[in-house]
N, C-alpha and C positions, 0 to 999 in steps of 0.2 A: 504494500500500500504506500503510495506517495501522496503526501499532502501538498497543497499549494503553499508557496513560501509565505512566511510571516513578514510583513512589511510594516516598519514603524518609522516615525519621524520624531526627532528629539531636538530640544533647544540646546544649542552649543553654549557651554559656559564661557564667561569672559576670558578666562585664561586658556581656552580651547582644550582643557584637560580631558573631558569626557570624549571628545572627538579623537584625541591622540590615543587614548586607551582603546577605542574601537579599532583604529587603524593598527595599533600594535597587536591586538588580538588576531585580526585577520592576517596580518603579515607574519605573525609568529608561527602559524602552522602552514602557511603556503610558501613563504620565502623568507625565513628568519634572517635578519641583518645584524643582530647583536646577540651577545651571550644571554642577555635578559630575555630576549624573545625565544631562544632555545629552551631556557628554563621554564618559561611560561607555556611551552608546547603542551604540557599536561592539561592545560585548560582549554584544549581544542573544543570540547563539548561542555555544555553547561545546562542547567535547568533555569527556567524563568517563569515568573507569574505576572500576568497582566490583570490589573484591577479595573473593572468597569463600574462607573458610578451613574446613578439615575439623575433625573433633573433636579432633585433636592440635595444633590451632592452626598448621597448615602451609598455605601458600597452595595452593589447589586449582584455582580457576577465576578468570579475569579476564573481565569483561563490559565491552567498550568501546563507549560511546555516542558518536555524532557528531551534530552539529546540535542539541544539547540547549538547550532554553529553558524557563524556569520558567513555570508557569501558575497555581500556587497556593502561598502561604506561609501556614502556620497561625498562629494567634494564640498568645499565651503564657498558660498556665494556672498561676496561683500558688496553692499549697496551704499554708495556715498551720495546718492541723489536725494535721500530723505532728510528732512530737517530734524525729525524726531529719532529717538533711539529705536533701532530695528533689530530684533533678535535674529540671530543666524539659526536657520533650521537645517538639519541634516537628515537624510534618509538612510535607512539601514535595512538590509534584507537578511533573513535567516532561513535555513532549512532546519527541520526538527524531526525527531523519530516518532513522537506521539504527543497527544494533548488530552486534557480532560477539562470539562466545564463544570464549575461548582456554582449553583444558584444559592447565594448567601441567604436571601430572604426565605427561600423554601427550607433551607437547613435550619434556620432559626425557628420557623413555625413548627417544624417536626420536633425540635427539642423542647418546645414549650408545651407540646401535647402531653408528653409522658410525665 
C-alpha cells in the first residue's frame, strides 16, 4: 500500500533554524556533507503527529504518522516589495509507512460514558 505524500507548509523562523534543520535532515540521508549529518543518519525515519483544531480552537483530531521521511524541502522566497513584515513560508513533503486518525472528541465522550 502506498499513501499519497504528506505535504505541509511551515513558517520559517527569523534565524532560519527550522529550515536549516529540515535541509540537514534530508541531506543527511541522501548526500551527507558533514560528520554531523552522518551521525544524524539514524534519524532517517521519524514519527509525527498533526493536530487539527475546530473553529473554536479546540483540539478535534490527531493524525499520527509512522515511518515519516522527508522527500522535498522548499526553497526560501524573500519578498522586499512589502512595507509590512512578511513571514517566509516553506513547503515540505514527506513519505510515510502508515497513519492513524484519532477523533479526540469521540474519545472523550467514550471515556465519560463509563
